NUSEFI-263805 format. One record per residue (C-alpha): residue number from 1; residue in one letter; chain; x, y, z. Coordinates in nm, 4 decimals, m for minus. Layout:
<sites>
NUM / a / A / X / Y / Z
...
</sites>
This chain:
<sites>
1 / x / A / m3.1964 / 0.0365 / 3.5599
2 / x / A / m3.2574 / m0.1723 / 3.2512
3 / x / A / m3.0133 / m0.4543 / 3.1849
4 / x / A / m2.8657 / m0.4541 / 2.8360
5 / x / A / m2.8987 / m0.7807 / 2.6548
6 / x / A / m2.6532 / m0.8629 / 2.3856
7 / x / A / m2.3863 / m1.1076 / 2.2911
8 / x / A / m2.1025 / m1.0875 / 2.5387
9 / x / A / m1.9032 / m1.3062 / 2.2994
10 / x / A / m1.9247 / m1.0265 / 2.0402
11 / x / A / m1.8138 / m0.7740 / 2.3025
12 / x / A / m1.5157 / m0.9850 / 2.4139
13 / x / A / m1.4032 / m1.0756 / 2.0623
14 / x / A / m1.4432 / m0.7119 / 1.9585
15 / x / A / m1.2119 / m0.6097 / 2.2418
16 / x / A / m0.9653 / m0.8830 / 2.1434
17 / x / A / m0.9697 / m0.7637 / 1.7818
18 / x / A / m0.8973 / m0.4069 / 1.8947
19 / x / A / m0.6073 / m0.5291 / 2.1092
20 / x / A / m0.4756 / m0.7442 / 1.8226
21 / x / A / m0.5093 / m0.4494 / 1.5829
22 / x / A / m0.3075 / m0.2275 / 1.8167
23 / x / A / m0.0444 / m0.4998 / 1.8582
24 / x / A / m0.0242 / m0.5474 / 1.4802
25 / x / A / 0.0065 / m0.1716 / 1.4276
26 / x / A / 0.2933 / m0.1557 / 1.6786
27 / x / A / 0.4596 / m0.4521 / 1.5099
28 / x / A / 0.4133 / m0.2829 / 1.1737
29 / x / A / 0.5672 / 0.0422 / 1.2989
30 / x / A / 0.8705 / m0.1516 / 1.4259
31 / x / A / 0.9476 / m0.2467 / 1.0632
32 / x / A / 1.0469 / 0.1118 / 0.9876
33 / x / A / 1.2884 / 0.2214 / 0.8579
34 / x / A / 1.2827 / m0.0280 / 0.5756
35 / x / A / 1.6120 / m0.0736 / 0.3897
36 / x / A / 1.5836 / 0.0638 / 0.0369
37 / x / A / 1.6934 / m0.2609 / m0.1287
38 / x / A / 1.3858 / m0.4473 / 0.0020
39 / x / A / 1.1205 / m0.1918 / m0.0829
40 / x / A / 1.0185 / m0.3452 / m0.4194
41 / x / A / 0.9738 / m0.6863 / m0.2592
42 / x / A / 0.7533 / m0.5753 / 0.0280
43 / x / A / 0.5130 / m0.3173 / m0.1125
44 / x / A / 0.2370 / m0.5797 / m0.1419
45 / x / A / 0.3154 / m0.7063 / 0.2092
46 / x / A / 0.2916 / m0.3548 / 0.3502
47 / x / A / m0.0377 / m0.2834 / 0.1743
48 / x / A / m0.1941 / m0.6089 / 0.2949
49 / x / A / m0.0639 / m0.5460 / 0.6482
50 / x / A / m0.2109 / m0.1962 / 0.6592
51 / x / A / m0.5442 / m0.3224 / 0.5214
52 / x / A / m0.5503 / m0.6037 / 0.7766
53 / x / A / m0.4773 / m0.3670 / 1.0662
54 / x / A / m0.7430 / m0.1149 / 0.9609
55 / x / A / m1.0123 / m0.3769 / 0.8997
56 / x / A / m0.9316 / m0.5649 / 1.2208
57 / x / A / m0.9411 / m0.2478 / 1.4286
58 / x / A / m1.2624 / m0.1285 / 1.2591
59 / x / A / m1.4375 / m0.4634 / 1.3058
60 / x / A / m1.3316 / m0.4662 / 1.6711
61 / x / A / m1.4703 / m0.1176 / 1.7319
62 / x / A / m1.7982 / m0.2008 / 1.5579
63 / x / A / m1.8246 / m0.5218 / 1.7626
64 / x / A / m1.7746 / m0.3348 / 2.0905
65 / x / A / m2.0108 / m0.0514 / 1.9982
66 / x / A / m2.2832 / m0.2792 / 1.8589
67 / x / A / m2.2606 / m0.5785 / 2.0929
68 / x / A / m2.6164 / m0.5136 / 2.2154
69 / x / A / m2.7686 / m0.3878 / 1.8877
70 / x / A / m2.9016 / m0.6812 / 1.6844
71 / x / A / m3.0079 / m0.4491 / 1.4015
72 / x / A / m2.6397 / m0.3728 / 1.3316
73 / x / A / m2.5370 / m0.7392 / 1.3136
74 / x / A / m2.5220 / m0.7497 / 0.9320
75 / x / A / m2.2588 / m0.4743 / 0.9261
76 / x / A / m2.0479 / m0.6685 / 1.1765
77 / x / A / m2.0741 / m0.9842 / 0.9640
78 / x / A / m1.9655 / m0.7925 / 0.6525
79 / x / A / m1.6612 / m0.6538 / 0.8375
80 / x / A / m1.5710 / m0.9993 / 0.9679
81 / x / A / m1.5964 / m1.1549 / 0.6209
82 / x / A / m1.3818 / m0.8758 / 0.4709
83 / x / A / m1.1274 / m0.9306 / 0.7498
84 / x / A / m1.1176 / m1.3048 / 0.6825
85 / x / A / m1.0702 / m1.2479 / 0.3070
86 / x / A / m0.7835 / m1.0052 / 0.3633
87 / x / A / m0.6464 / m1.2424 / 0.6265
88 / x / A / m0.6386 / m1.5197 / 0.3674
89 / x / A / m0.4396 / m1.3058 / 0.1254
90 / x / A / m0.1846 / m1.1790 / 0.3803
91 / x / A / m0.0036 / m1.5128 / 0.4401
92 / x / A / m0.0071 / m1.5871 / 0.0673
93 / x / A / 0.1645 / m1.2547 / m0.0031
94 / x / A / 0.4082 / m1.3181 / 0.2841
95 / x / A / 0.5087 / m1.6529 / 0.1321
96 / x / A / 0.5442 / m1.5040 / m0.2171
97 / x / A / 0.7612 / m1.2168 / m0.0906
98 / x / A / 0.9688 / m1.4536 / 0.1243
99 / x / A / 0.8744 / m1.3129 / 0.4645
100 / x / A / 0.7290 / m1.6408 / 0.5876
101 / x / A / 0.7791 / m2.0034 / 0.5026
102 / x / A / 0.4687 / m2.1931 / 0.3950
103 / x / A / 0.4394 / m2.3740 / 0.7297
104 / x / A / 0.4695 / m2.0529 / 0.9277
105 / x / A / 0.2148 / m1.8800 / 0.7033
106 / x / A / m0.0378 / m2.1606 / 0.7553
107 / x / A / 0.0179 / m2.1513 / 1.1323
108 / x / A / m0.0144 / m1.7700 / 1.1399
109 / x / A / m0.3347 / m1.7879 / 0.9368
110 / x / A / m0.4920 / m2.0549 / 1.1574
111 / x / A / m0.3982 / m1.8647 / 1.4709
112 / x / A / m0.5304 / m1.5334 / 1.3428
113 / x / A / m0.8594 / m1.6764 / 1.2148
114 / x / A / m0.9801 / m1.8043 / 1.5541
115 / x / A / m1.0969 / m1.4691 / 1.6926
116 / x / A / m1.2883 / m1.3653 / 1.3766
117 / x / A / m1.4720 / m1.6990 / 1.3745
118 / x / A / m1.5802 / m1.6446 / 1.7359
119 / x / A / m1.6656 / m1.2844 / 1.6402
120 / x / A / m1.9054 / m1.4146 / 1.3726
121 / x / A / m2.0532 / m1.6591 / 1.6248
122 / x / A / m2.1092 / m1.3654 / 1.8628
123 / x / A / m2.2791 / m1.1667 / 1.5863
124 / x / A / m2.5106 / m1.4597 / 1.5146
125 / x / A / m2.5931 / m1.4850 / 1.8867
126 / x / A / m2.6676 / m1.1137 / 1.8845
127 / x / A / m2.9095 / m1.1601 / 1.5926
128 / x / A / m3.0873 / m1.4386 / 1.7816
129 / x / A / m3.1211 / m1.2227 / 2.0924
130 / x / A / m3.2856 / m0.9527 / 1.8837
131 / x / A / m3.5600 / m1.1825 / 1.7545
</sites>
């Protein structure tokens, strides 16, 4: 039986992103029902949260599926960069809408950016393995 070579870091971070996406989706669902008086203030927060969950979950699935396919590394990098960009906007929107203080938003951003950075490192390892 042939051993599959690929970046285990990409596999592990992909799994972690899937788990984090599921956790974020559950946390998002717990927000419902939203009181009607807050709806105008949180539409942008809801949209950014949904986008973040979908992109995080998608990037995680692509990382798990393509952990041993160096030819698919560019797609994984694109997903990770999109996730990071949306992840930058989410705390900014949370501060503007009043859901987080600035300090909490910075802490949340720094904490949530660790896995995607390791994800990108795993994708780069996967590209090197394919050469």
